[in-house]
N, C-alpha and C positions, 0 to 999 in steps of 0.2 A: 473381508477385508481387517486386518488387525491394524486402529490405529490408534498410535501414540495420542496417550492424555495428555491438555495441557496442565501447566503448573496447578500445583492445590489451589484449594479456593477460585477455580476457574469455571466456569460451564464446561458441562462435556460436549464434547465435538459430537454434534448431528452427523451421522453418516447415511442415514435413511430419509429421503424426498419428502415421505408422511409425518416423519417428527419435526421436521422445519418448520411445517405451518405456524408456527406458536416462535417466535423470533424472543431469546433472552432480553427481556426490560433492559436489566441491567447494562448490557453491551450497547442494544441502540441508542440510549436515550444517552449515552454515553458519546456518542459519536454522530447526534442528529446533526448539527451544526457543518456547516460547509466550513474547510478548513481555510482558512483565511492568512494573510500575509501583515506581522507586525507593521504598524503605518510607519515608524522609523525605518522600515525597506522598502526598498522598490520592488522585493521578491527576485530582484537578481542576485547569483552567488558570486559575481564580478566584482572582484577588488573588498568583499566582504567576508574574511574568514572568520569571524565571529558569529556570525548569521546562522550557523548549526550548532547544537550544542551534540559536539562529536561524541563525549563522555555518555553519555541518556542515552544516544542512538545505538554506540556500542556494546554498552550493558545490557541495554534490553532485548538487542538484538541476539546477544550471546545466551539468554535465557530462552528463546524460542527456537533457535535455530537446531538443537537437538530434534526437534520436533516440524521440522521446515515442508517436509512434504505431505504430510496431514494438515499445515497451516497453507500452503501453497492449494489444497485440493478443497480446504474448507475458502478459503476466499474465493475460487471460480465457482462452488458452490451456491457461497451469498450471491456472488454479482447474477449470476443466471436466474438467479430467483427474484430479486430485487428488480435485474433490467434482461428480459429475456429477449427482449430484439439486439441486444449485441453476439447475442450466440453463434447469427451466422458468418460473424467475423473471423471466426475462428476456421482453420481448415481443419475437414475431417483426415480422420488418423494420423492427423501431428500434434494432436495436445499436449503431448508428452513432454514435445521438443515446448512446445507454449510454457509449461509449468514449470521447467527448467529455467527458461528465458525471466520469468516474472523472478526466480529466485535469484537469480543474477543479477539483475535489474536493484533488487534489495540491497545483495551483497556488495554493492557497486556504489553504491548510495550511501551506505554505511560506512565502507573501507574510506569513500571519498570525503567524509565529513569535515574533518579537518582542513580539506584547500576543496574545498566545492566548484570554487570557477576550474577544477579540472575536468569537471564533469560537464561543463556547456556543451563544448562541441557534442560530445555523445547525444546528449540530451535533447538536441535542435535536431542531429539526426535521425533520431527515435521520433520524434514528433511529427517529422515529415514524413516518415514510413508508418507511423498511424494514421496518417491521411489517408493513404492508398487501401488499408483495411477499411473504414469505415466510420474512424474513430471521429468523435467531435468535440468541440468544446464540451457541450451542454455533459459529455459521459465523464469528463474528469473528475469534477465533486461526488459522482457516484462512486467509482472507483475506489476515490480516496476514503468516502466515507466507511466505503466495506472493508477496505484496507485496513482502518485504524479500529473497527469494532472486531476484524478477523486476529489482529494484533492483541489488541486487550483480550480476547477468550482464552487466547493461549497463555499471556503474561499472567494474567491473574490476579492474584493481590499484589503483584509485581508493578503492574500497573497504574503508577499514578499520575495525577493531574501533571506532573513534571513531564513523565512521561512522553503522557498523552502531548502535550503541549510543543514535547522535543519533534515526535512525529509529524503532527501539525504542521510546526515549520518547514521539515524536511518535505513531505509530498508537495507543501504550498511552493517551494523552490522548484523542486522536479516536474511538478505539473506547466508551472509558468514558463519554466526554459522552456518543454516542450512544445505546449502553445506557440510559443515565438517560433519554433522551429516550423510548426504546423503552417503558421501566417506567411513565412517567407516563399 
């Protein structure tokens, strides 16, 4: 399988399970912390269009979008290595469809960053659906950490502290609203 390579300066994509036993330290250390909501907000995008840094989300996603298939592949590879217990949540034979759904969710988040309140009903429904698949609250920080590490890997030197903060904030809002839907 030929995998598009990350931006210059980024660690190479690991495509072999045996190669992945040693995680890239600079990527993992950059995302060890659980994403947190800025204390000035309640984590809800309703009524606060300035909550997400749309410009940074858009420009950073544009850098990794040409490698989207490899990015999503790498994300799931890392997820199943870090949390093998979630593998059973995915329907056999439909994994290609799941990869497309993750990419669509990322695109929707980025495209809605200027008006995040438009995401609320979609994210609440998505959170409720994820409960049916067996997703629990404790899975969200794991997914967030792996998503950030994967984005950092593919963005390479373009992954600055500001970009990381923008993605932490976006993931925090998305996961908080999905968890609201899961509890409803």
